MMTF fields as JSON, N, C-alpha, C and O atoms, coordinates in Angstrom:
{
  "mmtfVersion": "1.0.0",
  "mmtfProducer": "UNKNOWN",
  "numBonds": 431,
  "numAtoms": 432,
  "numGroups": 108,
  "numChains": 1,
  "numModels": 1,
  "chainsPerModel": [1],
  "groupsPerChain": [108],
  "chainIdList": ["A"],
  "bondAtomList": [4, 2, 8, 6, 12, 10, 16, 14, 20, 18, 24, 22, 28, 26, 32, 30, 36, 34, 40, 38, 44, 42, 48, 46, 52, 50, 56, 54, 60, 58, 64, 62, 68, 66, 72, 70, 76, 74, 80, 78, 84, 82, 88, 86, 92, 90, 96, 94, 100, 98, 104, 102, 108, 106, 112, 110, 116, 114, 120, 118, 124, 122, 128, 126, 132, 130, 136, 134, 140, 138, 144, 142, 148, 146, 152, 150, 156, 154, 160, 158, 164, 162, 168, 166, 172, 170, 176, 174, 180, 178, 184, 182, 188, 186, 192, 190, 196, 194, 200, 198, 204, 202, 208, 206, 212, 210, 216, 214, 220, 218, 224, 222, 228, 226, 232, 230, 236, 234, 240, 238, 244, 242, 248, 246, 252, 250, 256, 254, 260, 258, 264, 262, 268, 266, 272, 270, 276, 274, 280, 278, 284, 282, 288, 286, 292, 290, 296, 294, 300, 298, 304, 302, 308, 306, 312, 310, 316, 314, 320, 318, 324, 322, 328, 326, 332, 330, 336, 334, 340, 338, 344, 342, 348, 346, 352, 350, 356, 354, 360, 358, 364, 362, 368, 366, 372, 370, 376, 374, 380, 378, 384, 382, 388, 386, 392, 390, 396, 394, 400, 398, 404, 402, 408, 406, 412, 410, 416, 414, 420, 418, 424, 422, 428, 426],
  "bondOrderList": [1, 1, 1, 1, 1, 1, 1, 1, 1, 1, 1, 1, 1, 1, 1, 1, 1, 1, 1, 1, 1, 1, 1, 1, 1, 1, 1, 1, 1, 1, 1, 1, 1, 1, 1, 1, 1, 1, 1, 1, 1, 1, 1, 1, 1, 1, 1, 1, 1, 1, 1, 1, 1, 1, 1, 1, 1, 1, 1, 1, 1, 1, 1, 1, 1, 1, 1, 1, 1, 1, 1, 1, 1, 1, 1, 1, 1, 1, 1, 1, 1, 1, 1, 1, 1, 1, 1, 1, 1, 1, 1, 1, 1, 1, 1, 1, 1, 1, 1, 1, 1, 1, 1, 1, 1, 1, 1],
  "groupList": [{"groupName": "UNK", "atomNameList": ["N", "CA", "C", "O"], "elementList": ["N", "C", "C", "O"], "formalChargeList": [0, 0, 0, 0], "bondAtomList": [1, 0, 2, 1, 3, 2], "bondOrderList": [1, 1, 2], "singleLetterCode": "X", "chemCompType": "L-PEPTIDE LINKING"}],
  "groupTypeList": [0, 0, 0, 0, 0, 0, 0, 0, 0, 0, 0, 0, 0, 0, 0, 0, 0, 0, 0, 0, 0, 0, 0, 0, 0, 0, 0, 0, 0, 0, 0, 0, 0, 0, 0, 0, 0, 0, 0, 0, 0, 0, 0, 0, 0, 0, 0, 0, 0, 0, 0, 0, 0, 0, 0, 0, 0, 0, 0, 0, 0, 0, 0, 0, 0, 0, 0, 0, 0, 0, 0, 0, 0, 0, 0, 0, 0, 0, 0, 0, 0, 0, 0, 0, 0, 0, 0, 0, 0, 0, 0, 0, 0, 0, 0, 0, 0, 0, 0, 0, 0, 0, 0, 0, 0, 0, 0, 0],
  "groupIdList": [1, 2, 3, 4, 5, 6, 7, 8, 9, 10, 11, 12, 13, 14, 15, 16, 17, 18, 19, 20, 21, 22, 23, 24, 25, 26, 27, 28, 29, 30, 31, 32, 33, 34, 35, 36, 37, 38, 39, 40, 41, 42, 43, 44, 45, 46, 47, 48, 49, 50, 51, 52, 53, 54, 55, 56, 57, 58, 59, 60, 61, 62, 63, 64, 65, 66, 67, 68, 69, 70, 71, 72, 73, 74, 75, 76, 77, 78, 79, 80, 81, 82, 83, 84, 85, 86, 87, 88, 89, 90, 91, 92, 93, 94, 95, 96, 97, 98, 99, 100, 101, 102, 103, 104, 105, 106, 107, 108],
  "secStructList": [7, 7, 7, 7, 6, 6, 7, 3, 3, 3, 3, 7, 4, 4, 4, 7, 7, 2, 2, 2, 2, 2, 2, 2, 2, 2, 6, 6, 7, 3, 3, 3, 3, 7, 7, 7, 4, 4, 4, 6, 2, 2, 2, 2, 2, 2, 2, 2, 2, 2, 2, 2, 2, 2, 6, 1, 7, 7, 6, 6, 7, 7, 3, 3, 3, 3, 3, 3, 3, 3, 3, 7, 1, 1, 7, 3, 3, 3, 3, 3, 3, 3, 3, 3, 7, 7, 7, 2, 2, 2, 2, 2, 2, 2, 6, 6, 1, 6, 6, 7, 7, 7, 7, 7, 3, 3, 3, 7],
  "xCoordList": [0.849, 0.0, 0.887, 1.835, 0.574, 1.314, 0.807, -0.387, 1.713, 1.338, 1.042, 1.963, -0.234, -0.621, -1.267, -1.716, -1.325, -1.995, -1.472, -0.263, -2.403, -2.064, -1.667, -1.373, -1.655, -1.256, -2.452, -3.603, -2.166, -3.174, -2.822, -1.748, -3.727, -3.51, -4.201, -5.376, -3.489, -4.094, -4.145, -3.194, -5.261, -5.469, -6.077, -6.963, -5.609, -6.182, -7.548, -8.018, -8.167, -9.542, -9.678, -10.746, -8.63, -8.706, -8.917, -9.489, -8.448, -8.549, -9.721, -9.85, -10.589, -11.678, -12.788, -13.72, -12.66, -13.653, -13.916, -13.013, -15.14, -15.497, -14.709, -14.442, -14.329, -13.563, -12.204, -11.74, -11.576, -10.286, -10.463, -9.688, -11.471, -11.724, -11.953, -11.39, -12.761, -13.054, -11.845, -11.669, -11.018, -9.803, -8.847, -8.216, -8.744, -7.898, -8.403, -7.611, -9.713, -10.294, -10.118, -9.791, -10.334, -10.139, -8.706, -8.469, -7.764, -6.362, -5.952, -4.765, -6.944, -6.755, -5.955, -5.071, -6.286, -5.676, -6.793, -7.963, -6.433, -7.374, -7.071, -6.007, -8.017, -7.802, -8.298, -9.196, -7.697, -8.149, -8.253, -7.248, -9.461, -9.687, -10.363, -11.209, -9.995, -10.63, -12.062, -12.319, -12.974, -14.38, -14.784, -14.591, -15.334, -15.761, -17.246, -17.884, -17.777, -19.199, -19.734, -20.945, -18.866, -19.363, -19.801, -20.195, -19.739, -20.204, -21.652, -22.122, -22.35, -23.786, -24.182, -23.608, -25.186, -25.731, -24.691, -24.743, -23.755, -22.691, -21.928, -21.705, -21.543, -20.85, -21.749, -21.33, -22.977, -23.916, -24.18, -24.236, -24.342, -24.598, -23.427, -23.631, -22.217, -21.039, -20.878, -20.579, -21.069, -20.975, -22.022, -21.715, -23.247, -24.3, -23.901, -24.038, -23.41, -22.984, -21.888, -21.976, -20.868, -19.752, -20.179, -19.792, -20.965, -21.446, -22.281, -22.185, -23.095, -23.971, -23.184, -23.429, -22.241, -21.579, -20.274, -19.911, -19.573, -18.306, -18.497, -17.569, -19.683, -19.938, -20.583, -20.85, -20.832, -21.383, -20.719, -19.789, -21.181, -20.623, -20.738, -21.78, -19.675, -19.664, -20.037, -19.677, -20.748, -21.164, -21.927, -22.83, -21.552, -22.244, -21.675, -22.125, -20.694, -20.08, -18.636, -17.876, -18.27, -16.909, -16.025, -16.27, -14.999, -14.126, -12.735, -12.545, -11.791, -10.436, -10.115, -10.407, -9.517, -9.136, -7.648, -7.133, -6.974, -5.566, -5.328, -6.053, -4.306, -3.974, -2.479, -1.686, -2.116, -0.716, -0.524, -1.376, 0.589, 0.888, 2.361, 3.228, 2.624, 4.008, 4.134, 3.143, 5.34, 5.572, 6.658, 7.35, 6.794, 7.777, 7.109, 5.885, 7.87, 7.337, 6.35, 5.401, 6.569, 5.726, 4.475, 3.489, 4.503, 3.353, 3.243, 4.175, 2.117, 1.855, 0.665, -0.39, 0.847, -0.223, -0.708, 0.083, -2.012, -2.609, -3.562, -4.399, -3.425, -4.307, -5.01, -4.417, -6.275, -7.04, -7.631, -8.053, -7.66, -8.203, -9.158, -8.827, -10.335, -11.286, -11.472, -11.662, -11.419, -11.693, -12.937, -12.961, -13.976, -15.237, -15.409, -15.521, -15.429, -15.57, -17.02, -17.327, -17.904, -19.308, -20.052, -20.589, -20.08, -20.753, -21.875, -22.136, -22.536, -23.636, -24.698, -25.282, -24.946, -25.938, -25.562, -26.431, -24.265, -23.801, -23.88, -24.293, -23.48, -23.543, -24.981, -25.258, -25.902, -27.312, -27.854, -28.605, -27.477, -27.973, -27.338, -27.964, -26.1, -25.374, -24.978, -24.355, -25.325, -25.031, -25.821, -25.419, -26.933, -27.696, -26.929, -27.266, -25.908, -25.019, -23.756, -22.847, -23.694, -22.6, -21.242, -20.239, -21.199, -19.927, -18.959, -17.747, -19.49, -18.613, -18.266, -19.139, -16.998, -16.508, -16.074, -14.993, -16.912, -16.669, -16.646, -17.536, -15.637, -15.617, -15.38, -15.745, -14.783, -14.534, -14.685, -14.588, -14.919, -15.048, -13.977, -13.88, -13.181, -12.148, -12.534, -13.059, -12.288, -12.518, -11.255, -10.634, -10.875, -9.709, -10.166, -9.343],
  "yCoordList": [-1.188, 0.0, 1.242, 1.342, 2.163, 3.416, 4.403, 4.437, 5.208, 6.283, 7.511, 8.183, 7.802, 8.905, 10.06, 11.02, 9.991, 11.032, 12.415, 12.645, 13.337, 14.7, 14.903, 16.026, 13.846, 13.926, 14.225, 14.059, 14.664, 14.776, 13.723, 13.766, 12.784, 11.673, 11.982, 12.348, 11.84, 12.01, 10.65, 9.87, 10.387, 9.104, 9.383, 10.23, 8.68, 8.893, 8.221, 7.599, 8.349, 7.874, 6.374, 5.917, 5.604, 4.158, 3.848, 2.816, 4.756, 4.499, 5.164, 5.083, 5.826, 6.569, 5.624, 5.349, 5.147, 4.25, 4.689, 5.165, 4.531, 4.982, 4.259, 4.845, 3.018, 2.281, 2.935, 3.025, 3.382, 4.055, 5.389, 5.713, 6.163, 7.457, 7.296, 8.05, 6.336, 6.141, 5.64, 6.01, 4.82, 4.347, 5.518, 5.596, 6.414, 7.594, 8.443, 8.869, 8.696, 9.508, 8.83, 9.493, 7.512, 6.78, 6.909, 6.851, 7.082, 7.227, 8.687, 9.013, 9.566, 10.981, 11.732, 12.531, 11.457, 12.177, 12.729, 12.399, 13.553, 14.101, 13.49, 12.907, 13.628, 13.047, 13.952, 14.772, 13.787, 14.394, 13.259, 12.656, 12.976, 11.881, 12.422, 13.312, 11.894, 12.283, 11.76, 10.626, 12.574, 12.189, 12.042, 12.963, 10.914, 10.642, 10.316, 10.163, 10.215, 9.986, 8.683, 8.547, 7.717, 6.443, 6.525, 5.513, 7.71, 7.892, 8.388, 8.797, 8.357, 8.633, 10.012, 11.019, 10.049, 11.318, 12.156, 13.385, 11.528, 12.248, 13.121, 14.306, 12.552, 13.263, 14.331, 15.474, 13.958, 14.885, 16.11, 17.228, 15.913, 17.031, 18.007, 19.221, 17.489, 18.349, 19.105, 20.299, 18.435, 19.103, 20.211, 21.302, 19.946, 20.964, 22.174, 23.313, 21.936, 23.022, 23.855, 25.082, 23.192, 23.915, 24.663, 25.815, 24.031, 24.708, 25.925, 26.959, 25.81, 26.903, 28.058, 29.215, 27.756, 28.806, 29.305, 30.459, 28.504, 28.968, 29.774, 30.447, 29.717, 30.493, 31.839, 32.622, 32.108, 33.407, 33.863, 33.22, 34.943, 35.511, 34.518, 33.885, 34.381, 33.455, 34.14, 33.653, 35.257, 35.965, 35.033, 34.312, 35.056, 34.242, 32.844, 32.09, 32.487, 31.168, 31.348, 32.102, 30.654, 30.707, 29.791, 28.588, 30.373, 29.574, 30.204, 31.368, 29.424, 29.892, 29.471, 28.345, 30.375, 30.06, 30.337, 31.345, 29.447, 29.648, 29.214, 28.379, 29.791, 29.469, 29.21, 29.713, 28.426, 28.115, 27.985, 27.436, 28.49, 28.351, 27.968, 28.542, 26.994, 26.611, 26.136, 25.814, 26.1, 25.614, 26.396, 27.213, 26.13, 26.817, 27.3, 27.426, 27.561, 28.116, 27.195, 27.661, 25.901, 24.965, 24.522, 24.128, 24.582, 24.091, 24.849, 24.853, 25.479, 26.172, 25.498, 25.334, 25.112, 24.455, 25.4, 25.912, 25.623, 26.481, 25.648, 24.919, 25.763, 25.045, 26.049, 27.034, 25.782, 26.582, 25.632, 24.524, 26.071, 25.254, 26.094, 27.214, 25.559, 26.167, 25.222, 24.021, 25.762, 24.986, 25.571, 26.747, 24.746, 25.169, 24.381, 23.155, 25.091, 24.42, 24.174, 23.174, 25.064, 24.956, 24.046, 24.502, 22.777, 21.809, 21.102, 19.919, 21.838, 21.235, 20.625, 19.59, 21.272, 20.767, 19.38, 18.532, 19.147, 17.843, 16.806, 15.667, 17.217, 16.307, 15.903, 14.733, 16.875, 16.565, 15.557, 14.653, 15.709, 14.783, 13.408, 12.415, 13.337, 12.072, 11.475, 10.415, 12.132, 11.538, 10.264, 9.415, 10.124, 8.884, 7.712, 6.554, 8.007, 6.98, 7.001, 7.791, 6.14, 6.199, 5.818, 5.841, 5.474, 5.074, 6.236, 6.05, 7.448, 8.558, 9.408, 9.766, 9.725, 10.656, 11.913, 11.947, 12.941, 14.151, 15.35, 15.5, 16.213, 17.424, 18.682, 19.772, 18.567, 19.713, 19.299, 18.12, 20.275, 20.033, 20.832, 22.049, 20.142, 20.772, 20.633, 19.596, 21.642, 21.564, 21.973, 22.981, 21.19, 21.526, 21.867, 22.181],
  "zCoordList": [0.0, 0.0, 0.0, 0.779, -0.863, -0.941, 0.097, 0.396, 0.65, 1.558, 0.701, 0.235, 0.495, -0.393, 0.358, -0.268, 1.684, 2.466, 2.083, 2.045, 1.799, 1.442, -0.015, -0.424, -0.791, -2.195, -3.092, -2.689, -4.298, -5.348, -6.385, -6.986, -6.592, -7.497, -8.823, -8.837, -9.925, -11.245, -11.932, -11.874, -12.575, -13.236, -14.605, -14.729, -15.629, -16.955, -17.059, -16.106, -18.203, -18.38, -18.137, -17.729, -18.375, -18.142, -16.661, -16.308, -15.796, -14.366, -13.688, -12.467, -14.456, -13.829, -13.417, -14.172, -12.216, -11.653, -10.228, -9.539, -9.792, -8.454, -7.377, -6.328, -7.594, -6.584, -6.352, -5.215, -7.414, -7.286, -6.568, -5.668, -6.954, -6.32, -4.824, -4.031, -4.431, -3.019, -2.245, -1.084, -2.848, -2.184, -1.936, -0.882, -2.895, -2.731, -1.571, -0.73, -1.512, -0.444, 0.913, 1.897, 0.975, 2.24, 2.756, 3.962, 1.85, 2.235, 2.402, 2.368, 2.583, 2.905, 1.839, 2.149, 0.588, -0.529, -1.41, -1.22, -2.352, -3.326, -4.682, -4.89, -5.601, -6.918, -8.024, -7.831, -9.179, -10.42, -11.422, -11.801, -11.844, -12.779, -14.028, -13.949, -15.157, -16.413, -16.428, -16.025, -16.885, -16.948, -18.406, -19.2, -18.759, -20.126, -20.155, -19.113, -21.344, -21.541, -20.992, -20.814, -20.717, -20.201, -18.742, -18.162, -18.141, -16.768, -16.714, -15.652, -17.824, -17.869, -17.386, -17.801, -16.49, -16.004, -15.283, -15.346, -14.606, -13.906, -14.91, -14.66, -16.009, -17.084, -17.698, -17.879, -18.015, -18.656, -17.79, -18.303, -16.478, -15.567, -15.54, -15.542, -15.516, -15.475, -16.791, -16.783, -17.901, -19.207, -19.319, -19.799, -18.885, -18.923, -18.08, -18.528, -16.866, -15.985, -16.647, -16.691, -17.156, -17.762, -19.016, -19.208, -19.862, -21.067, -20.715, -21.376, -19.686, -19.276, -18.678, -19.016, -17.793, -17.031, -17.634, -17.406, -18.376, -18.934, -20.205, -20.656, -20.788, -21.997, -21.697, -22.608, -20.414, -20.035, -18.747, -18.261, -18.209, -16.991, -15.834, -15.66, -15.046, -13.913, -12.599, -11.527, -12.667, -11.47, -10.542, -10.968, -9.267, -8.273, -8.114, -7.252, -8.93, -8.833, -8.382, -8.988, -7.322, -6.813, -7.657, -7.749, -8.269, -9.125, -9.188, -8.837, -9.632, -9.909, -11.335, -11.74, -12.088, -13.468, -13.643, -13.16, -14.329, -14.656, -16.095, -16.635, -16.703, -18.089, -18.195, -17.399, -19.182, -19.426, -20.931, -21.629, -21.418, -22.835, -22.967, -22.308, -23.825, -24.083, -25.52, -26.175, -25.985, -27.335, -28.031, -27.424, -29.315, -30.133, -31.416, -31.466, -32.413, -33.654, -34.356, -34.987, -34.248, -35.0, -34.253, -34.877, -32.944, -32.175, -30.863, -30.058, -30.656, -29.4, -28.744, -29.357, -27.495, -26.747, -25.658, -24.866, -25.628, -24.611, -23.774, -24.305, -22.447, -21.531, -20.625, -20.186, -20.357, -19.406, -18.379, -18.713, -17.131, -16.059, -15.23, -14.838, -14.963, -14.057, -12.88, -13.07, -11.66, -10.454, -9.813, -9.448, -9.675, -9.066, -7.774, -7.798, -6.639, -5.345, -4.96, -4.311, -5.349, -4.938, -5.906, -6.916, -5.593, -6.46, -5.704, -5.927, -4.806, -4.034, -4.945, -4.622, -6.084, -7.042, -7.543, -7.743, -7.746, -8.219, -7.101, -7.319, -5.911, -4.77, -4.474, -4.211, -4.517, -4.25, -5.255, -4.889, -6.509, -7.54, -7.459, -7.828, -6.98, -7.068, -5.722, -5.684, -4.615, -3.31, -3.085, -2.289, -3.773, -3.643, -4.247, -4.001, -5.03, -5.566, -4.711, -4.967, -3.701, -2.726, -3.302, -2.588, -4.566, -5.164, -5.303, -5.198, -5.54, -5.872, -4.665, -3.873, -4.53, -3.515, -4.264, -4.852, -4.242, -5.028, -4.101, -3.265, -4.235, -3.43, -4.254, -3.814, -5.43, -6.285, -7.734, -8.075, -8.571, -10.009, -10.737, -10.578, -11.531, -12.345, -13.802, -14.206, -14.583, -16.027, -16.751, -16.415, -17.746, -18.564, -19.957, -20.817]
}
């Protein structure tokens, strides 16, 4: 068993399973997992939220946004990240599914 307490664990889409997320939380760490369409309503709810709020003013929503750009003459890569802490709406909809341990929503 790895000592992951206080760490942030990142897992690609192959590892995005509720069992992994809950094991990370039980070991007192945080996680960032890729979310894909095979997660059903969970995925759909997050996409709807992001489409609704990121395309207009975010007044009233607590969030942090950061950007990064790197590259050279032939290829420039730009990344944007939004961190939304207030996801009570998501928790209320999905707390009835005890599989997921969710505390924050990140969008890339």
